[in-house]
Every structure is written in structure tokens, then in C-alpha cells.
C-alpha positions, 0 to 999 in steps of 0.5 A, spaced: 350 337 195 354 343 196 360 341 193 365 344 198 362 340 203 364 334 201 371 335 202 375 335 210 379 341 212 384 337 215 386 331 211 383 334 203 385 341 204 380 347 201 379 351 197 379 359 198 374 364 195 378 370 193 375 377 193 375 384 192 376 388 199 373 394 195 368 392 192 366 384 194 367 382 187 370 374 186 377 375 184 377 366 183 379 361 188 385 359 191 387 352 192 390 351 200 394 344 202 391 341 208 395 342 214 399 335 214 402 337 208 403 345 210 409 344 214 413 351 214 417 354 220 414 359 224 407 357 223 402 355 228 396 350 229 391 351 223 395 353 218 393 351 211 399 354 206 396 355 199 398 352 192 398 354 185 395 359 181 388 363 181 384 359 179 377 362 176 371 357 179 371 352 185 372 345 180 378 347 176 382 349 184 379 343 186 381 338 181 388 342 181 388 340 189 386 333 188 392 332 183 398 336 188 395 331 194 396 325 189 402 327 188 405 328 195 402 322 198 406 317 193 412 321 194 411 320 201 407 314 202 408 315 210 403 320 211 397 316 207 399 310 211 401 309 219 400 312 226 400 320 226 403 323 233 397 325 235 395 317 234 402 315 239 399 320 244 392 317 245 396 311 245 401 313 251 395 315 254 392 309 254 398 306 258 399 310 263 390 308 265 392 301 264 398 302 268 393 306 274 388 300 273 394 295 274 397 299 281 390 298 284 385 303 282 379 304 280 376 306 274 374 313 277 381 314 280 384 311 274 381 316 269 383 322 274 389 320 273 390 320 266 385 326 265 390 332 265 393 328 260 386 327 256 385 335 257 392 337 255 392 333 248 386 336 246 387 343 248 395 344 246 397 338 241 391 336 237 390 342 233 397 342 232 399 341 224 405 336 227 400 332 230 397 330 224 404 328 222 407 321 222 413 321 229 419 320 224 417 327 220 417 331 226 423 335 226 426 339 232 425 346 229 417 344 229 417 343 237 421 349 238 416 353 234 410 349 238 414 351 246 415 358 243 407 359 242 406 355 249 410 360 252 405 366 248 399 362 249 394 364 255 389 361 259 381 362 259 383 367 265 388 371 260 394 369 265 400 365 261 401 358 261 405 356 268 412 354 266 411 347 270 405 346 265 410 347 259 415 342 262 408 337 263 406 338 256 413 336 253 414 330 257 407 328 256 409 328 248 416 325 250 412 319 252 408 319 245 415 318 241 418 314 246 412 310 244 412 310 236 420 308 238 423 314 232 430 314 232 431 322 233 427 324 240 424 331 237 422 333 243 430 333 246 435 339 248 430 345 249 433 347 255 435 353 251 428 355 250 424 352 256 422 357 261 425 356 267 420 352 273 418 357 278 421 355 285 416 350 289 411 354 294 412 352 301 407 355 305 407 353 311 405 354 320 411 358 324 411 356 331 406 361 333 401 359 329 401 353 329 399 355 337 394 359 335 391 353 330 391 348 334 389 352 341 384 355 338 377 352 342 372 354 336 375 348 332 373 342 335 378 338 339 377 332 334 378 336 328 385 339 331 387 333 334 386 329 327 390 335 323 396 334 328 396 327 327 397 329 320 402 335 321 406 330 326 407 325 322 407 328 314 403 325 310 398 327 305 392 328 306 389 322 303 394 318 307 392 320 313 384 319 312 386 312 309 389 309 315 387 304 319 388 301 326 392 295 324 397 301 321 399 303 328 404 301 333 404 306 338 406 301 344 413 300 341 420 302 343 420 306 337 413 307 335 410 309 328 406 308 323 405 304 316 402 308 310 400 303 305 395 307 301 393 314 299 386 314 298 380 311 298 378 303 297 386 302 297 388 308 292 396 306 292 400 312 294 403 317 290 410 313 290 406 307 290 410 304 295 408 303 303 413 306 307 414 307 315 414 313 318 417 314 325 412 317 331 415 322 336 413 329 339 408 332 337 406 326 332 406 321 337 401 325 342 396 327 338 395 319 335 395 317 343 390 322 344 386 321 339 386 313 340 384 315 348 378 319 346 375 319 339 376 312 335 372 307 335 374 301 341 371 295 338 374 296 331 378 291 327 385 292 324 383 293 318 377 298 320 379 305 318 383 310 324 378 316 323 370 315 321 365 320 322 362 318 329 356 322 326 354 318 320 354 325 316 354 323 309 356 330 306 362 328 310 363 322 309 362 316 303 358 309 303 366 306 305 366 311 312 372 315 309 372 323 310 373 325 302 369 331 305 373 333 312 380 337 308 375 341 306 374 344 313 381 347 312 379 353 309 373 355 314 379 355 319 382 360 316 379 366 320 378 362 326 385 361 328 388 367 323 392 363 317 390 366 311 390 360 305 390 354 310 390 347 306 391 341 309 398 340 305 399 346 310 400 340 315 405 336 311 410 342 309 411 345 316 413 338 319 419 338 314 420 345 316 420 344 322 424 339 322 430 341 318 430 348 322 429 346 329 422 349 331 420 343 335 426 344 339 430 337 336 436 338 332 435 341 325 434 334 321 438 332 314 434 332 308 435 325 307 432 323 313 426 328 311 426 324 305 425 318 308 419 321 312 416 324 307 416 319 302 419 322 296 423 316 292 429 321 289 432 326 294 432 331 289 424 333 289 426 334 298 432 338 297 428 342 291 423 343 295 426 344 302 432 346 300 433 352 303 430 350 310 437 346 310 441 353 314 439 351 320 443 344 319 450 346 317 449 352 323 447 347 329 453 342 327 458 348 327 455 349 334 455 342 337 462 341 334 465 347 337 460 346 344 464 338 344 472 342 344 469 347 350 467 344 357 464 350 359 461 351 353 457 345 353 454 346 359 450 352 356 448 349 350 443 346 354 437 344 348 429 345 352 424 340 352 421 337 345 415 341 342 408 336 344 402 335 342 399 338 349 403 345 348 401 345 341 393 344 344 394 349 349 394 344 355 392 347 362 394 344 369 400 340 367 397 336 363 401 330 360 401 324 356 403 317 358 406 311 354 400 308 353 395 311 350 390 306 356 393 309 362 392 316 360 387 321 364 386 327 360 380 331 360 377 337 356 375 343 359 372 349 355 375 345 349 382 344 351 385 338 354 386 339 361 389 334 367 384 330 370 383 332 378 384 326 382 382 326 390 388 324 394 388 322 401 393 323 404 397 318 409 398 318 416 405 320 418 409 314 421 411 314 428 417 317 428 424 313 432 430 314 434 433 321 433 427 324 429 422 323 436 428 325 440 428 332 436 420 333 436 417 337 442 410 336 444 405 330 444 400 334 438 404 331 432 402 324 432 407 320 434 412 325 437 414 324 445 415 329 450 422 332 450 425 331 456 427 338 459 434 340 461 437 340 467 439 345 471 447 346 472 449 345 479 443 341 481 
């Protein structure tokens, strides 16, 4: 056996053969310390520090390196005993997985919940020198050097790491040090070198684009109504598809839905909490239209609301959950002229429409939108949608100004709110009644329209009194003959 193969590069160090570049002749052998003993500012992953003189043979260099390691471990026993940073990180990932299972997730869902951390730890942490140190030995300089290398790193496609990814990596590592209970956390105090988080993108539909999407007859009406239910209630697509019949309260004085699950098999919501979402137009109209035309009549309160009537296995899972339905948004991009359309556009559209008054309501506050969206902190709502709150301030000024000027108040009459049928392009003045049972909506060429009813005109009652006196002729039912005027002097 080759004696060089008996030693691990990471744990026992390695011996490097030094050759002459011109002739290729072997000049000697150099001992290299393992990564755990090679702490040095500015050096990256897989760095092994050279030590000692140039030895004439490989065994001589190996004996020298073993003596150095024995001395180092005697001076710092923590290097030979105890858990490393990477060990604590793996424990943090396991704890995250166990917490997901405690929240009611299946094994697959919990694995997906921790998949990003596992991938990040393998690619961006395990190869770092400080990953093999005990947590108490890691300094702020080690973490600072790591952050600088992350900022220069490139992904497989050649693009740099996103600032949010670097922040998430640091938070992941912070969990490991928190689990290790170190007296001083080296991941703190790096705001000056951390890249600034990019402002989140909020792709949403303007009112004209909403009309183009929901009024597109080439998209099945059922799909458009489902998308409208998601847009009007501000739920995530997983929460929408997990709604059950018992979660709808459309006939209440204040209609609402209860969001209890975030995905298939009763997976928890992102915020891990149940919430109530108030319904009004256009959401209320979309939900009532779906219940009237597409919902199963004999379904129990625990059955899913949105199911595939054709039982297509490529669209729905064995439980009936429409896991493939969000993929249809990609096919609708060309049909409605909205490039990049995804199911999450619906949630963003709700928030922007409520803050800017797009649906002819008074612009709402961030607190209202935060509660409807289910954000745990209003800072999250402000970070995403704070730039759309200008309309709230302007409307407040307009309302207070109109209150002190009666003439101006008469001119500031807000039009009726945008309804579901308005967005669907309904014809013949179709309207939705308060109760979905009493709805009378037909579909003509893929568009909802008011059903035609044959009404028989009731015969007019016989006229009496002054009305009968002023009727001339007997051709009108109930009319009486008007007496002729007397001639003067008769």
C-alpha cells in the first residue's frame, strides 16, 4: 500500500512533493498542516498551511508532521475532542426538520423544508476551514473572510450569489452557534460588509391586465374563476387549493373564509397560524360564482373545494389536490398578454389594489393588508408594498379637505367597486345575488351573461276616478268614454 494513502488530507495533513519547474526533478518534501490547524486571515477553503523545513524523503516529512500535530493537540485539546461547527450545523438542520414534523408536515414536506439548508451547508460551509473548528475557536475575522468570499463566489451559471442568499447563509450559521451556546457569537456585527438586500420585486396586474386575463374567453371559465378567488382573497396558491367546503362563510353578514392549511395533506400555512380573510368584491363574486357553477353539490364540509371534475391524474394527486394547476399560468401568458405571469401575481395584485384603490375602494392601510395577507410582522408588509401607500395618504388629505367644503364633497363621489363579473367581461348586465343559490348566470361563448327570462305582462287594472275621466276612447282596457263638451249657450 502506498504510505501516502494512509493519511487523510483533512484530518492528518498531507505531504507535498516539491519539484523543479524547469527539469521536473524532485527537490524534497514539504509538510502541510490539515485545514483545522491552518487558520490564517484571507485564506479560503481547503487551505493547508506549510510547516517545517524541506525534507529529503516522504517518511521524514511525515514523522515531522505527526510530531507537530501531537504537540498542537496537546496544547488545544478542543481540536481533538468535542463537536465541530459543521456538527452543530447538522444538528440545527435536524432540529429544523423535527420542528417541521411537529407542525404536522409529512416526511417529504419536512425534507423539502430543510432541503435548502442541507444544500447550502454542503456547498458553502463544509469546505471552509472554520467548519472543522470547535465553535469557541471561530473568530469574527473568520466569518468576515467567509462573507467576503461569498460576495465574490459564482454559481454554476456564472452569476454571483444573491444578497438574500448570503443573508440566509449567515442566519443558518447563526443557528449553529446558537445551538453550541458560545459566549460570543462571531456571526454578529457584520452589517458593514454584508451586501444590501435587494428590494423585493412585486409583479402584479394593473386593472387593464386584470380585465385581459379574466375576460379572455380562450382560458376556461373555471380556471379564471379559481384565479379570481385567489386574487380577491390574497391567499397563496397552496392555501387556495387546500380550502375545504367548510372554510367558506359566504352568507354571513360579513362574508369570509378561514385559511387553515397551506398545501396538500393539511400541510401548515407559512405562518403556522390559522387566519380569517374578509371577502368583498371581486373575491366574493368569484367565490359565489364558483360555488354555484363548479362546486360539487354533495360534498361534505371536509372535502376540498377545488377539485378536478375529470379526475385527471396529471393535474391532481391521489387526494384530489390540484398540485399541477399553478403550472397553467405559464400557458396563459400569451393568451392574456402578460409575460412572466405566475400564480403569485394574484397575491401581489390584491395587496397593490387595496393600497392604491384600484378596485374603487378607499386606499387601505398597511395594517389592513398585513392582516389579510397573514404576515406575522408589519415590517414584512412594508418591505414589499410600502411604496404603494402613497394613495392612502393622498386620499386621506382629499377626504379631510372635502369634509370642510360641502361643495367639494358633492363632487367626490366614488364609483361602484369593481366586481367579479366586471373583470370577467359579463354581458347583458349580469349581476350576482347575495345568495349563491339564487344566482341565475349563464355562459355564452365562454363569458357569463344574464339569463333571459320570459316575462308575461300583467293586464292593467281598470282605471277609476280621475284617471278614467281623462282617458279618451274605449280601445284602452278599463277606459271609459269621456262625455262631449257642451257648446256655449246651449
